[in-house]
NULUM-988805 format. One record per residue (C-alpha): z, x, y. Coordinates in steps of 0.1 Angstrom, whole numbers, padded with zeros to 4 digits, always signed. Each point is the difference from the previous one (the first is absolute). Layout:
! residues N
ZXY
...
//
This chain:
! residues 478
+0189-0076-0296
+0012+0026+0026
-0016+0003+0034
-0030+0024+0000
+0002+0028+0025
-0029+0019+0016
+0007+0030-0023
+0002-0021-0030
-0032-0018+0008
-0018+0033+0007
+0011+0014-0034
-0007-0032-0020
-0038+0007-0002
-0002-0018-0033
+0011-0033+0015
-0029-0023+0008
-0005-0013+0035
+0008-0036-0010
+0032+0008-0019
+0030-0023+0006
+0028+0012+0022
+0031-0022+0005
+0015+0005+0034
+0033-0012+0013
+0012+0002+0035
+0007-0018+0033
-0019-0006+0032
+0008+0035+0010
-0023+0012-0028
-0029-0024+0007
-0009-0031-0020
+0010+0000-0037
-0032+0001-0021
+0001-0024-0029
+0000+0009-0036
-0037-0005-0003
-0006+0026+0027
-0024-0022+0019
-0003+0010+0037
-0007-0028+0024
-0016+0014+0031
-0013-0013+0034
-0028+0016+0020
+0003-0001+0038
-0032+0007+0020
-0032-0009-0019
-0028+0018+0018
-0011+0036-0007
+0028+0017-0019
+0014-0034-0010
-0029-0004-0023
+0007+0033-0016
+0036-0009-0004
-0009-0032-0018
-0023+0019-0023
+0026+0026-0007
+0027-0024-0010
-0024-0021-0021
-0007+0031-0019
+0036+0005-0011
+0014-0015-0031
+0025-0029+0003
-0003-0001+0038
-0006-0034+0016
-0012-0005+0036
+0019-0031+0009
-0005-0001+0038
-0026+0009+0026
+0009+0003+0036
-0023+0001+0031
+0000-0016+0034
-0038-0006-0002
-0005-0033-0018
-0036+0008-0009
+0009+0033-0016
+0030-0014-0018
-0020-0029-0015
-0028+0024-0012
+0025+0022-0018
+0019-0029-0015
-0031-0013-0017
-0001+0032-0021
+0037+0000-0011
+0008-0034-0017
+0036-0010+0004
+0009+0022+0029
+0017-0015+0030
-0014+0005+0034
+0021+0008+0031
-0008+0008+0037
+0036+0012+0006
+0013+0028-0022
+0036-0012+0005
-0008-0032-0020
-0012+0020-0029
+0031+0022+0000
+0021-0031-0004
-0011-0002-0037
+0029+0012-0020
-0022+0007-0030
-0023+0024+0020
+0006+0036-0011
-0022+0020+0024
-0024-0002+0030
-0030+0021+0007
-0007+0006+0037
-0036+0005+0012
+0003-0015+0035
-0009+0017+0032
+0022+0030+0008
+0023-0018+0025
+0013-0022-0028
+0007+0026-0027
+0036+0009+0008
+0012-0034+0009
-0012-0016-0033
+0014+0029-0020
+0034-0005+0017
+0000-0037-0005
-0010+0004-0036
+0027+0025-0007
+0026-0023+0016
-0012-0027-0024
+0004+0023-0030
-0038+0004-0006
-0017+0033-0009
-0028+0011+0024
-0033+0018-0004
-0010+0006+0037
-0034+0012+0011
-0002+0031+0022
+0013+0007+0025
+0035-0014-0010
+0009-0001+0037
-0017-0008+0032
+0025+0022+0021
+0026+0026-0008
+0032-0020+0003
-0010-0030-0022
-0008+0025-0028
+0036+0011+0000
+0011-0037-0002
-0021-0003-0031
+0017+0030-0016
+0034-0014+0007
-0010-0034-0013
-0011+0015-0032
+0033+0018-0004
+0020-0031+0008
-0018-0024-0022
-0010+0023-0028
-0036-0013-0004
-0030+0021-0010
-0022+0008+0030
-0032+0018-0007
-0024+0012+0027
-0038-0006-0004
-0008+0037+0000
-0018+0001-0034
+0000+0038-0001
+0037+0000-0006
-0009-0012-0035
-0022+0030-0006
+0015+0024-0025
-0026+0026+0011
+0010-0001+0037
+0037-0001-0010
-0005+0031-0022
-0019+0019+0027
+0028-0007+0025
+0027+0011-0026
-0019+0032-0004
-0003+0006+0037
+0037-0007+0005
+0008+0024-0028
-0019+0028+0018
-0030+0004-0023
-0022+0011+0029
+0028+0013+0022
+0016-0019+0029
-0019-0029+0014
-0008+0002+0037
-0022-0030+0008
-0006-0032-0018
-0031-0016+0014
-0014-0036-0003
-0033-0015+0010
-0010-0036+0007
-0036+0006+0009
-0020-0031-0010
-0028-0015+0022
+0007-0032+0019
-0017-0018+0028
+0006-0018+0033
+0018-0033-0001
-0015-0012+0033
+0018-0023+0023
+0011-0036-0006
+0014-0023+0026
+0033-0017+0000
-0004-0034-0017
+0019-0027-0018
+0009+0009-0036
-0022-0016-0027
+0014-0033-0014
+0004+0015-0034
+0024+0028+0012
+0037-0005+0007
+0000+0024+0030
+0038-0001+0003
+0005+0012-0036
-0029+0025+0002
+0017+0017+0030
+0035-0002-0015
+0020+0030+0015
-0029+0013+0021
+0006-0005+0037
-0035-0013+0009
-0010-0032+0017
-0038-0004+0001
-0023-0003-0029
-0034+0016-0002
-0023+0003-0029
+0004+0037-0005
+0035-0005-0015
-0011-0021-0030
-0004+0012-0026
-0004+0038+0000
-0003+0015+0035
+0037-0006+0007
+0002+0036-0014
-0012+0013+0034
+0026-0016+0023
+0035+0015+0004
+0020-0032-0003
-0015-0009-0034
-0014+0032-0014
+0004+0038+0001
-0035+0013+0001
-0015+0020-0028
+0029+0025+0002
+0023-0025-0017
-0027-0021-0016
-0021+0019-0026
+0017+0031+0013
+0034-0012-0013
-0011+0011-0035
-0009+0036+0011
+0030+0002+0024
+0023-0009-0029
-0017+0026-0023
+0003+0026+0028
+0037-0006+0005
+0007-0003-0038
-0012+0037-0005
+0026+0014+0025
+0033+0015-0012
+0020-0028-0016
+0029+0002+0025
-0023-0008+0030
+0003-0035+0014
-0014-0004+0035
-0017+0025+0023
+0019+0015+0030
-0030-0001+0023
-0034-0016+0001
-0031-0004+0022
-0034-0015-0002
-0032-0002+0020
-0033-0018-0004
-0019-0029+0014
-0021-0031-0006
-0034+0015+0005
-0035-0016+0002
+0010-0036-0008
+0011-0015+0034
+0015-0030-0018
+0031-0021-0001
+0019+0023-0024
+0031+0019+0012
+0006+0026-0027
-0018+0034-0002
-0030+0005-0022
+0004+0037+0003
+0034+0017-0003
+0018+0033-0008
+0037-0001-0007
+0025+0027-0007
+0036-0002-0012
+0025+0028-0005
+0029-0003-0024
+0035+0016+0001
-0010+0027-0025
-0031+0010+0020
-0025-0017-0022
-0028-0021+0017
-0017-0033-0008
-0034-0003+0017
-0023-0030+0001
-0036-0007+0010
-0015-0035+0007
-0038+0000+0006
-0018-0034-0001
-0031+0003+0023
-0031+0001-0021
-0029+0023+0006
-0028+0017-0019
+0015+0024-0024
+0035-0016+0000
+0023+0015-0025
+0023-0025-0016
+0035+0015-0007
+0028-0021-0014
+0019+0028-0016
+0028+0026+0002
+0001+0038+0004
+0029+0025-0004
+0003+0033+0019
+0024+0027-0011
+0018+0027+0019
-0019+0029-0016
-0033-0015+0010
-0009-0018-0032
-0010-0036+0000
-0008-0029-0023
-0031-0020+0010
-0017-0027-0021
+0018+0010-0032
-0006+0037+0003
+0023+0029+0010
-0014+0026+0023
+0019+0033+0004
+0000+0015+0035
-0035+0009+0009
-0015-0012-0033
-0034-0018+0002
+0003-0014-0035
+0029-0022-0011
+0017-0004-0034
+0005-0035-0014
+0036-0011+0004
+0016-0008-0033
+0036-0013-0001
+0021-0021-0024
+0003-0037+0006
+0028-0009+0024
+0028-0026-0004
-0011-0036+0009
+0008-0033-0015
-0031-0008-0023
-0022-0030+0005
-0018+0007+0032
+0012-0016+0033
-0001-0035-0014
+0015+0007-0034
+0027+0023+0013
+0013-0026+0024
+0002-0026-0028
+0018+0024-0022
+0025+0008+0027
+0006-0037+0006
+0005-0007-0037
+0025+0029-0002
+0017-0010+0033
-0002+0037+0010
-0011+0007+0036
-0002+0038-0008
-0030-0007-0023
-0022-0010+0030
-0029+0024+0005
+0005+0003+0038
+0033-0016+0007
+0013-0013+0033
+0014+0033+0012
-0031+0020-0008
-0021-0027+0017
+0022+0002+0031
-0003+0037+0004
-0038-0001-0005
-0005-0029+0024
+0022+0015+0027
-0021+0031+0000
-0031-0020+0009
+0019-0022+0025
+0013+0031+0019
-0035+0015+0002
-0013-0034+0013
+0028-0002+0025
-0008+0034+0014
-0035-0011+0005
+0011-0032+0017
+0020+0020+0025
-0030+0024+0006
-0019+0009+0032
-0037+0003+0005
-0014+0035+0001
-0036+0013+0000
-0017+0001-0034
-0002+0036-0009
+0013+0026-0024
+0030+0008+0021
+0013-0036+0000
+0026+0005-0027
+0018+0028+0017
+0006+0018-0033
-0004+0036+0013
+0034+0008-0016
-0007-0016-0034
-0030+0015-0018
+0001-0024-0028
+0001-0031+0022
-0028+0015+0022
-0022+0007-0031
+0003-0035-0014
-0004-0018+0034
-0031+0021+0008
-0016-0011-0033
+0004-0036+0011
-0011+0008+0035
-0031+0017-0013
-0009-0031-0020
+0004-0023+0030
-0018+0022+0024
-0030+0012-0022
-0001-0028-0025
+0009-0031+0018
-0014+0014+0033
+0029-0005+0023
-0009+0020+0032
+0024+0028+0009
+0020-0007+0031
-0018-0033+0005
+0024-0021-0022
+0037+0001-0005
+0026+0005-0027
+0034-0017+0000
+0025+0027-0005
+0035-0010-0010
+0031+0020+0008
+0021+0019-0025
+0028-0024-0010
+0032+0014-0015
+0017-0022-0027
+0034+0002-0017
-0005-0007-0037
+0037-0010-0004
+0003-0026+0028
-0038-0010-0001
-0001+0002+0037
-0019+0022+0025
+0017+0026+0021
-0010+0023+0028
-0031-0005+0022
-0017-0034-0001
+0029-0014-0021
+0005-0032+0020
-0037-0010-0002
-0003+0011-0037
+0031-0019-0011
-0013-0031+0016
-0029+0001-0025
+0022+0003-0030
+0005-0038-0002
-0024-0027+0008
+0013-0031+0017
-0001-0031-0022
-0007-0037+0007
+0029-0025-0003
+0003-0013-0035
-0016+0032-0015
+0024+0027+0011
+0004+0030-0023
+0038+0003-0005
+0019+0032+0008
+0015+0022-0026
+0033-0015+0008
-0012-0036-0005
-0022+0005-0031
//
């Protein structure tokens, strides 16, 4: 049987999800799937999203979870009880030695995502990697080059990429249905709380601290790392901007003109208000990125809870003529009432995020991934650059002038909405608190390096340092 292409798969709507594809190839096209189409998969990282991954794969026909991987013995043992016959590993490298393993599903902390993906590609395994695909800008590029070199399927855990509705909306926007798009806006506004402070201590006996840290250049253990609050430390997480926010960031970038890759300049401001805790990443943030064609991506993080909190995990679209799409309705300029947006379904590989990945693996076709390595790289870098501007920021008084957006009416309007919430809703006192305001950073999409003012400091943040034994390879060495 001939190799199934993305186009062929998309058109073959009458073929059932479990149909048999016979794939031939070499290591450069990933593992060869046997005639019975069984996919043998390992799951790395068993807390939180790891449980969702296990449930997702168990819901697919002819998919077998053959290995579970976690450096916490207690967590690993608990999961193994529920999956008879699966092998347990603390070290992902041991699992990747299995020549019969077809794919790996990565749900570890962020600082491990790229390295496991790269190792798996080098071993000829397909990869489903939880968002964000990368913990920094440069390692994401290495993943892209690893995918090209080894020909494996890499799919990003941004489930919205499997939505034919969102795909269709973006296809309509890019076709000019509502005129030129000006701003693609994302929100990650979900309430969270303080994580308090936990003292440095010895790691618990059930945790392999060396393996948990992996590439992260950290020495001392404290209880806020394990097993969720690592999100709020720069060496292990990326804050909510590239946590939950990765989904809405990816959607925002996805809507831009199709020839746009990276922004040419970015900035961000915000703060970690009210909590006075151990966390490092902001709980309040406004980011803005300008692309070569003049389109903007903007983003809003707002986590501090208060009476009347408005949860927003969504996207909005603003057009040059003043029209906008908000919560599924199109509002013409000045209109108070919106019209429900209706578009044709867009092009995605069927099966949802789990089923589409399995289909791509069976077909041996990386182009079938809903959210491939390159799209993931572009979306993740957008968030990393905004975060990096914030990390280079300076303290200024908390007031409506903090953003310095006098020459950009759109940026000023959206920042003032956030500021109004923090001032009147959360109750942050004007001029008696501080924003951290990051500089405008210029970025060259072709070289993926900063240029101009602040370039030296900003380029230093493009790649994390890694611990010996867990170094992310360079593009040349992948």
